[in-house]
Structure formats: structure tokens, C-alpha cells
N, C-alpha and C positions, 0 to 999 in steps of 0.2 A: 426902362432905358433900353433902347434898341442898340445892338452892336454894328458898328460901322463896317461896310465892306471894304475889301482891300481896293487900293488905288488902281483905277483902270489903266491898261497899257494904251499909250497915245497911239490914236489912230494913223495909220501911214497910207500913202496912197495905194490903191489895190493894183496888184500887177495886171497889167492889161496885154492884149496880143502887141501893142505899139511898144510896151516896155521889153516884152520877151524878144520882139525883133531887134530893138536897139541893143540889147545884151549880146545877142547872136553877132550883130554886126561889129561890136567892139571885139569880141573874140576873134572873129574871122580877121578883122583888121589887124590885131596884134600878131596873129599867126602868119598873115602874109608879109608883115614887116620883117619878121623873124627868117623867114624863107628867103625873102629878098637879101637881107643881109648875108646869109650863107652863100647865096648864088654869086653875089657881087663879089665877096671876099675870095670865093673858089676861084672865079674867073680871074681876078687880079693877081692872086698868089700863083695860079698856074701859068700865068704870063710872065712872071718874075722868076719862075721854076723853084717856087717854094710850094710846101704841102699844107695848106689850110683845111681843105675837105678831107678829113681823115678820120677814122675811129678814135686815134690816139689824140687828136686836137678836142674832138666832142667828149671823150672821157675826161680829159683835163678840165674843161670848161663845167661840166656836170659837177666833179668833184671838188671845185672851188666854191660851189653855190652854197652849201648847208649853212653856214654862219649868216650870209646875206639874207637867205630864204626865211631863216626863223626871225629875224629882225624884220623883214618886210611884213610879218603879220601884225607885230606889235605897232608899226607905223602905220599900217592901214587903219588899224582901230583908233589911233590918236587923230589922223587927218579926217576919218569920218565923223569926229564930234566937233570938228572945226579948230582943233589944235595943231601943235607940230612939238616934235621933240629933237632939239639939235644936240642932244648929250648921248644918243645911243652908241656912237663910235668910241668916245671915251668911256663909257659905261662898260661896253664890251671889252676895252682894253684893261680896265680895272680888274674886272673879273677874271681876265687870263692872269693878270699880275698876281691876284690873290692866290689863284690855284698854284701857279709856279712857285711863289714864295713859300707857301705852306709845304709843298712837296719837297722842294729842293733844299731850302734852309731849315724848316721844322721838322721834316720827316713825317708828315702828317698822311695818313692812308688816303688814297685816291678818292673813295667815296665823301670821305669828311671834306676834303680840299675842294670837290667839286660843288659839295653843298655850300660851303662857305662862298666860293665864287658866284653861284647863283643868288644866294642871300645877299651880297654885297649889291648886285645888279638891282634886286628887289628893293633894298633900302634906298638906292637912289631914285628910282621910280616913286617910291612912297613920297619922299621928299618933294620931287617935281608935281606930285598930284596934290598934296597938302598947301603947298605954298601957292601954286596957280589957281587951285579951286577955292582954297580957304580965304585967300586976301583977293582973290579975283584979278589975279595980275597975268599980263599976256605971258602965254606959255613960250613964246618966242625968247623973252627976256630970261625967264626962270631957267629954262633948260640950256640957254647959252651959259649961265651962270654955272650950273651943273656940268657942263662940258668942262669948263677950266677947272672946277673942283676936282672932278674925277681924273683929269689929265695931270693936275698936281700930285694927287693921291697916287697915282701911278708911279711916279718918279720917287716919292716918299717912301713907299712899300718896297719898290726893286731897288732903291739905290741907284736908280739910272742905269741898272745892268740887266742884260738880257738872262732870264732864268731857263736853264737848258733841262728840261724835264726828262726827254728821252723817252724810251719804249715803256716806260711805267705807265704813260697815258697815251702813247702813240699807237698801242695795240689797237685802241678804239678804232682809229682811222684806217689801219693797216687791213682790217677784215674788208672784204669785198664780195659782190656778188656780179658776175659777169663783167669785172673790171670796174664797177661802180662801188664807191665805198658806201659802207653800212652807214656813215653819216648822213650821206644823201637821202636815204631811204627814211632815217629818223626825221630829217628836216621836213621830207614830204609828208610824214604823217602829222607833224605839227602844222603844216599848210592846211592840210584837208580839215583837220579840227579846227583850225580857226575860220575857215570858210563855213563849216556847219554851224559852229557857235554864232557866227555873224548873221546866219540867214534863219536858222533854226529854233533860237533861244530867245527868251524874254529879254536877257542881257543884250544880246545882239540887236534886238528890236529897239532897246532904249538908245543903244549906240545910234543907231540911224536916225531914231526921232530926234536925238538932241541936236544932231548936225543939220537936220532939216528945219527945225523950228524949236530951240531951246524953251522959249517962253511958253509955247502951247504945252510942253511936257510938264513945265512947273505949274501950269493952270489946272492940269489934269490930275494934281494932288500927288505927283511924283517929284523926289527932291533929285534933280540931275547932278547934283555936286558928287554924290557917292558913286554914281556910275562913271563920271568922269576921272574921279581919283582912282577908281579900279582900273581905268584904261591906262593911266599912266603908270601904275603898279605893274599891270601886265606887261607894258612895253619895256619896263626896266628889268623885268623878270627874264623876259625873253632876250633881252640884250646880255643879261648874265649867262643864260643858256648858250647863247651864240659864242660868247668868250670862252666858256668850257669846250665847246666844239672846235673853236680855233686852236686852242692850246694842243687838242688831240691831233688836228691836222697838220700843224707845223712842228709839234713836239717842243715847243719853247713858248715863252711868254716875253714879247719884245716890250720895252718902255715905250716905243712909237706905235705899238699895235693899235689898230683902228682909227688912227688919225685919217681924217677926211671920209671915214666910213659912213657918217651920217648923210653927207650929201649924196652919196651913191645910192643909199638906201630910199632917201626921200624922192630922188629922181626917179628910181625903178618904179615905185609906188605911182607916181604922178603919170609917168609914161603908161603905166598900166591903167590909167583912167580913172584913178580916185582923185575926185575933186578936193582942191585945196580950201574950199569954202565949206567943206563938210556936207554929210548926208548922201553921199553918192560914192561907192566903191566896192571892190571885191578883192578878196585875199588872192584867189586864183590869178586874176588878171594882174596884180601886184607881183606875182611870182613870174608871170610872162614877161613882165616889163623888167624885172631883174635879169632874166634870160637874155632880153634883148640887149640890155646894157653890157652884159658880160660878154655876149658874141661880139658886140661893137668894140669893146675894149681889146678883146684878143684878135680880132679880126684886123684891127688898125695896127697892133703890134706884128702881126704876121706879114702884113704888106709893108714893114719898116717906116710906119709913120712915127714922126718924133713926138715926144709927150708934150710940147707945146701945141703942136697941130692936133694932138688927141683931145686935149682939152678945149680946143676951139670947136671941134666937131661934137663931143659930148655935150658942151654947153649949148650949141644950136639945138641939138636934139630935145634937151629939156625945155627950152624956150618954146620950141613948137609944140610940145606936149602941153605946156601951160595954155598957149593960145587955142589950142584945140578945145581944151576944157572950158575955156571962156566962151568960145562959140557954141559949144555944146550945152551949156547953161543958158546962153542966150536963146538959143532954139527951143529949149525947155520952157523958158519963161513966155514965149510967144505962143 
């Protein structure tokens, strides 16, 4: 009786000079869009005698990025397998609430409170993965349900009251290098690790292969369900980490924390070029997309654009990004 060999890794399209050129064009396009944003808002704000183009503005933008940057990693993986996670904002808020309540009301030590907060996010991701994969239900519906469950749990846990943690956790965010919070560098490490795993590991190759052709992965002898479930667990875990980071940044846990954050993260990843149909994406480009969205939001606020108009502009940018993805996929098929 011969021993069976391990299941082969599904073959992916080889990286050609054209693929490399397309990737370079994507990065250059995102950088140019970012530079164009900065130039436009700087000129408009200068005309209005405001100061958008300043080191203080850029430090503020960068120091607001950590939680969002961490969540873009998980969302990139979810979109890469052709799924979506609408619960990340509420899961982040739940993680923050767990940390805040444990530290303020139960006097739990910071490391244990942080572990519990991250664990709460991981459990939410586990439930998302088990239900959407095990029952083969649309991730849109499953994670929408988790969004409501997590949001309700936040109010149950906190009693709908803000938990003021204070310096006990705020010291994590107050430390800085060159005016940039250490939390930003922590988030940058996670972004780099996420890109390396996606590009250089078997797990990352499975993620890409599933998004390209899940049936081919199954025919190759690999069960895609396990990989997909792990992706949702990873997304929940990273949302939990983001919740801990956000508590450290604002030194409190707000019952409304993370509301609408899922739309911001999905928008950033899509703007960064990750395909909604799966199989194509980059953690680095997702981070650039987040930076573009943050500069856009801060720039519109700097030139005194009202919230209603800001939502109009932001929504238009998202639709343009989706249309660009559609035509990019069309060109690839041709």
C-alpha cells in the first residue's frame, strides 16, 4: 500500500512582465491620486486662509490610521476569497468595550483585558467563518447579522455608557517617534506581515487561488472551506486588535465606537484595487487606499465641506473605484 502524496497547491497564473507592469501602474496611480489630493486641498485651504499643508496635519492623519490599517489587512484577505465582512466595525467596537469594561469596572490588568478584547474579535470571526462556510451562506448576510449582534453586545456590556480608561492604556499611544505614534509603527508591521503572508506563503497562495477559481482548488484535492474559515477568523482577530489600538488612542471605549467603520474599510480596500469578485488584491495597495480616504476626509473637513457633501464626494469615489475594477477585470478577460 503506497502512501499518498500531499495535495498539490493549485497552479496560479505565472507572474509575467505584463503583470509586473500592471502592478507598477496600480501603485503609481494610487500615489499620484494621493499627491493630487494633497495639492488640491493645499491650494484650496491656502485660498481660504486655512492650513492643510502642514506637518501637524500630516501627523494627525497618520496617527489616526492604526486601527483602520490593521483592519484593511483582514478585509483584503476576505475580499480576496470573494467574500465580504460587514461586521468589522462593530467587532472593533465590541473589542474596545470588553477592554474598557474589564479595566474600569472589574479592575482587570491591562494585558488580560487586551487578550480578552482580541479574543472577543476572534470569536466573532470564528462564528462568521463557521456559518458562512459550513452552511454555505452568503457572507454578506452572515456578517450583517454579526454586525447587529456585536453592536447589541456593546450596549449590553457597557450599559450604553462610555468607559473612560485613561492613562492606564493611553500610555501605549502617547509614546511616539518623530511625532508619530508607536501604534502607527505597530500597524505598519502588521501591514507588512499581511503582504508577506499573502505573497510568499502557502496560505496566501490558497487565498488567491480560491478567489480565482474555488472549484479548481477543490478538484486539486484541497478543501477550500478551512482556508476560508481561517480568513474570517483572521479578519475578526485583526478587528479585535484594532479595537484595543483604538482604546489606547482615545483612552476610552464608546458604545458607538466603530459605527460605520466597515464601510470605510471596504471602501479603502476597493480604492486600493482589491477586486470585489476575489482573486486580485494587495495589502499594501489597501493601505494606500486607506491613506487616500483619510486624506480625502481630512481635506474636505479642512476646506469646511459639510458632512452631507462629504458623504456625496466619498460615495462617488467608491463608485469610481468599483467601476475601475470592473473595467480592469474586463480588460483582463479580453
